[in-house]
N, C-alpha and C positions, 0 to 999 in steps of 0.2 A: 480543302480543309482550312477555311479562312479564319476561324476563331473570331468572327465578327470584325476583323481588322482589314483595312485596305492594304496594309503592309503585306498581308498574306493572300491577297486576292488571286494570285496565280499559283499558290502553293498546293501541291497534291501530296498526300501522305504516301510514304513508300510501302507501308504494310498495315495490316489490321492491328488494332490493339488486342491485348489478351481478352478483354471484355467482349469485343466484337467477335473474336474467334469463337468464344464459348457460345455466344448467341447464335452464330451461324450454324453451329453443330446441332442446335435444337430445331432447325428448319425455319427460323425467323427470317422473314423477307424484309429487306431494307429498301425503302422507297426514296430516301433522300436525307439531306441535312436540314435541320431547323435553325432558326435565327437565335443568336445570343448577343448580349452586350459585348463590346470589345474585350477580348481575353477573359470573358465570363466574370467580369469584375463588379457588376452592379446588380441591385435587386429589382431593376427594371430592364426591359429589353428594347432599347431604342438606339441601336448603333447607327453612326452616320453612314456606314457602308451600305446597309440595306433598308434603313428606315425602321420604324417601330413595328413590333408584333403587337397585336391588339387582342383584348379580352373578348372571347366569343359571346359572353353574356352581355357585354356593352362595349361597343367598338371605340368608345371615347376613353376607355380606361386601359391601364396596363394589365397584362397577365402575370406580372411579376418577373423575376429574374433570379439567377442568370438563365435558368432553363425555361425561359418564357416562351420561346418558339415551340418547344416540346409540349408545354402545357396547352398552348393555343391549338396545336394539332390534335391532341387527345380530347380536349374539352369540346372542340367543334365537331368531332366525329370523323376527322380525316383518317385517323388510325386508332386502334384500341390501346396502344402502348408506345411509349417513346423513351429513348435514352435520356438520362439526366444525371447531373452530379451536384454535390453539395459540399461547400467548404464553410459557408457562413449563412446558410439558409436557402441555397439555390435550388433545392428540391422542395423544401417545405413552404417557402413563400409562394411560388407559382401554384402549388397544390391548393393552398388556402385561398388564393385569389380566383381560382377557376373551378373550385368545387371538385377537385380530384383527390385521389389518395397518393400521398407522397411519403415514402419511407426513406430515411437516411440510415442505412445499416451501420453497425459498429465498424470502426476501422479494422481492416484485415479480413472482413467477411467477403468482400467482393474484390476482384483483381484491379491492379493499378498499372501493370506493365503493358507493353514490353519495355525492357531496358530502363525501367524506372522502379525505384523501391518505395517511393512515397509521393503523394501529392499534397502540397501545402503542409508539410510536417505532419501528415496524417489527418489533417482536418478535412481535406477534400475526399469524398467517397462517391463512387459511381453506383448508380442503380437505375431505376426507371420511374416514370409517372404513369399512372393507370386510372381507370374509372372504378376499379374494384380492388378490395383487399386480396381477393382470390388471385387476380392476375399478377399482382405484385409478389405475392408469396410463391406463385408458380415460377416466375422468372428468377427469384432468389434461389429456389431449389436448383435451377439449371446453372446458375453462374457462380454460386458459392464454392468455397473450397480453397485448399492450399495453393499458393502461388510461389514458385521458386523466385528467390531474390527479393521478395517483399519485405519491407522494414517492419511491418506489423502483421501479426497473425492472431485472428480471433480464435477462441477455444472451439474445438470441433463440435459441430452439431450434426449428428448422424441421422436424426429424425427428418421427417418430411414437413416443410413449412405449410404446404397446402393442406395436409391432414391436421397439423397442429392448430390452425386457425378455426377448425371445425369443432375442436374439443371444448366442451363446457367447463366453466370454472367449478372446481370442487368445493371452494370456500370463498367467502367475500374477499375482495381485494382491499388493500389499504392504500388510499390515494391522497396525495397532497396536491394543492393547487395554489396559484398566486396570480393576481392580475396587476402586480406592481412591476414597473420597469426596473431592471437591476442597475441602471445607471441614473436613476432618479428623475427621468423625464416623464412626460405625460403619456397616458394610455387612453386612447379614445373610448368613450362609453360603449360604442358598438362592439369593440373588441373585448371589453370586459364582459359585456352581456353574453357574448358567445361562450365564454368560459363558464359563466353561471348556469347557462342552459345545459351545458355538457355535464357539469357536476350534479345538477339536479336530476338529470336522467340517470346518472350512475347511482345516486342515492336511492332512487326509486327501484333500481335493480338489486338493491340489497348490499351494495358496496359501502365501505367506510370511507368517508371523505372529510378531509381536514384542511383548512386554509393555513398554509405555512410557507414562508419564504425559504429558498434554498440557502444552505449555510456557506455561501461563498461571497467574495467581494466582487460584485458585478463591474464596478468601475475599473478595478485592477485587471480583470479578465478582458474587458473591452479594450483597455490600453494595450495589453499584451497582444490581443488579436490584431489591432491596427499596426503594431510594430511588425508583426509577421506578415501582414497584408502588404505593407509598403515594401518589405524586403523581397517578398515573392514577386511583386510586380517588377521590381528592379532586375531580378534574375530572369524573368520572362522577356524583358526588353533586351537583356544581354544575349539570350538565346536567339531573339529576332535579329540582332546584329550579326551573329554568326551565320544565320541562314542567308541574310541579304548581302553579307560580305562588306558591310560599311557601318559607320556609326548611325544611330537613330537620331533624326532631327525632329524638331518640335512639330513639324507638319506631317510626319510619317504616321502618327497615331493621334487619337483624340486628345484634346488638351488635358482632360482629367487623368487619362492614362499616363501622359507624359509627366505630370506633376507628381503622381503617385510613385513613378519610377525614380524621380529625383529625390523624393523623400526617403525612398528605400536606400539610396546611396548614402544618405546622411546618417543611417543607423549604424551603431557600432556593433562589433561582434559580441561585446559584453551585453548590450541591450537585447540582442536577439536571443542569447542564451538565457537571460533572466526572464524573458517572455515565455520561453519553453518551460522553465521551472514553474512559472505561475500557472500554466496549463496543468502541469503534473500535480501541483498542489490542489488545484480545484478538482481534478479527477479523483483524487483520494477523498476529498471532502464529499463529493457527490456519491462515491461508492459507499461511504459510511451512511449517507442519507438514505440510500436505497436498501440498506439493511432493514430499515423500518418501513419504507414506502415502496410499494410495487411500481407506482407510476407517479410522475410529476407533470401536472397540466398547467400550461400558461397560454396566453394568446400567442399565435404564431407571429404576428406583427403588432405594433402599437397603433397603427392606423389602417383603415381600409385602403384598397387600391387607389393609387394616384391617377389623375387624368394624364393622357398622353401629353408630354411636353411640360407638365407641371413642375418637374424636378430638374429642368434644364438649368445650367449655371447662369447666374445673373451677370450683368456687364462688369461689375466689380471683380467677381471671381475670375472671369475670363481675362480681364486686365492683369490681375494679380498673377495668374498662371503665365501669361506672356512675359511679364517682367522677371518673374522668378526663373522661368525657363531660359530666357535670353542671357541673364547675368548670373545664373546659377546661385541664387540667393536663398536656397532652401533652408540652410542652417539658420540664417538670420530670421526668416519668416517663422520658422518653427519656434524660435526663442520668444518672438513677440506674441505667441499664442493664437495667431490668426488661423493656423492650420488646425489647432485643437478645436477651435470654434466650428470650422468647416466639417471636421470629423463628427463632432456632436450633432450638428445639423443633419448629417446623413445617417448617423447611427440611431437617432431618436425614432425613426420610423421602423427600424428593425433591430431593437436592442436585444431581443430574446434569442433569435437564432445564432447571433454572433458569439454568444457565450455558451449556449447549449450545443457545443460542437463535439 
């Protein structure tokens, strides 16, 4: 169970997770592990440990991430279904890039254990990638339900998802849509066009469609997400140290992972708590929004899939990481705004999944 990291290249899990146990009970046959970016941190799947996963539709492009190996396996026909999880788009991005169906269930609907009450403060949710809505609904029927010790519990759904997806709508849905990036960055015309085609189809089916932005501050949510992101990476590296029995050095993990961990160490407890509060505020705003609208449609990403290697760090970024890592200058670099610029450069491709969490 390497998690895409050479630090875990000899690690074997001691037991199945609750999710896998529930899957095994259905008769699901497991054939292996698929590739992910190191510690599932990126929206592309190009770890140095195994090399890149490639998009079956065009091998020069990424299948997305972090569940990119799963997406490649399903889209290529290797398997009909593959496990996936999503904290900031890691189910939805690969699904969009490879033509699959990817559902991120509400937190508390699927299990997170054993011995864990939450993943990424509830943002990370486990489910699957499939070629059909039917297969996703069937697996959700099998794995949903109460889990002892979980921090979040979704309201009980006693009906059958497989049957529910067959039910026709008894009245038109009211649907909002937007093609605007919530952090004010560009959205590629091809991604906007995909939304317009979808809403035109929905209108032709008799549904009520209205262009409207969500009533939240996208930049505040993005900043709070990145605060939590940095903190979670720092905690993951602390877990890695406990497993290895020594301190993590700059060469133990990929440079980007190392710098994210250092940034996490620079976060205050106050900052972390304020970020959680921002999420809760946005959740209340979106719940009120959905009192009016049944669905909210946006582009999954702001750009089409990148080419393999296109998003590799440049020489300046690598040099900066080396200097910061060697001299532990993360606080100084953060104050200069260099990290903020790097964060925006990365978030601009996927600004929507990161706040629709």
